[in-house]
C-alpha positions, 0 to 999 in steps of 0.5 A, spaced: 812 605 471 808 610 474 810 613 480 806 620 483 808 626 480 812 632 484 808 636 489 809 643 491 816 641 494 817 634 493 818 629 488 818 621 487 823 616 484 824 609 484 828 606 490 835 602 487 841 599 490 845 606 490 840 608 495 842 603 501 846 609 505 840 613 505 836 608 507 841 604 512 841 611 515 833 612 515 832 606 517 837 605 523 835 611 526 833 610 533 828 616 532 825 615 526 824 607 528 821 608 535 815 606 534 818 599 530 819 594 534 827 596 532 831 600 528 833 596 522 840 594 520 844 595 514 843 588 511 835 589 513 835 596 509 838 592 503 832 587 504 827 593 504 829 596 498 829 589 494 822 588 497 821 595 494 823 593 487 819 586 488 813 590 489 814 594 483 815 589 479 808 585 482 804 591 482 807 597 479 808 600 485 811 600 492 815 605 497 818 610 493 824 615 495 822 622 497 826 628 496 825 635 495 825 638 488 833 639 489 834 632 490 835 632 498 833 624 500 828 626 506 825 618 506 820 613 504 813 613 502 809 609 497 803 603 497 805 596 500 800 590 502 800 589 509 796 584 513 790 587 517 787 581 522 789 576 516 786 580 511 791 583 506 790 591 505 793 596 501 797 601 506 800 608 505 807 608 509 811 614 510 818 615 513 822 622 514 829 623 516 828 625 523 831 632 522 826 633 517 820 632 521 815 636 523 815 640 516 808 637 512 813 632 509 809 626 511 803 629 509 805 632 502 807 624 500 802 621 503 797 625 500 800 624 493 800 617 494 793 616 496 792 620 490 796 615 486 792 609 489 785 613 486 788 613 479 792 607 479 788 601 483 782 599 483 782 597 491 776 600 495 780 603 501 787 605 503 789 604 510 795 606 514 797 601 520 800 606 526 803 604 533 797 607 537 802 612 540 805 614 535 800 622 535 805 624 529 803 619 524 796 618 527 795 626 525 798 625 518 793 619 518 787 624 519 790 629 514 789 624 509 781 624 511 783 617 515 778 615 521 780 609 526 777 603 524 780 597 527 786 595 531 790 589 528 792 584 533 796 580 529 802 584 527 809 585 529 807 589 536 801 587 540 796 592 537 796 596 531 792 602 530 789 602 523 786 607 520 782 607 513 779 612 507 775 609 501 778 610 494 772 609 491 
C-alpha cells in the first residue's frame, strides 16, 4: 500500500491497533481538540484507528501516523472523504501533539499528503475543512496554496470553513 515518502523531518506509516495509547492521548487532549466538538474518549480513539484501517482497505489511503525520522510519535495526517454541504470531497486532515505544535510539522506532513493526492488519486481538488476560528490550521491550508471557497453548514459544528486547491 502506498504511503507518502519521508520528508526532511517526518516519516509516515499505517495506523495500527498498537497506536491506541498515542492516539487516545492525542485525540483526548483538550488543546489538540480545541476546535472539535469535544476531545475523544479511548473508545473513540480505537474507532478512529479502525476507521483509518477501513479507509486503507477501501481507498489505499487514509490517516497515517506521522513520526520524526527517529520514530517519535507526532500525530496523524492524511486523506479522508468528508461531506461538504452534502457533496463528498477529499480532505487533508492533520493533528499534531500540543507540545510539538508551531514547529511546522503539520504543514510539512500536509504538503506530503497534497503531493500524494496528486500522484495517487484522480480527484480534481483537495480540501481542508476547518473551524472558522482555527487560525493555525488556516495558516497550514494557506501554506498548501489553498483558498477559502465555501462554508460547510451541514457538519458537526454550525459553520466549517472549506479551503481548496486544484489537484489537476
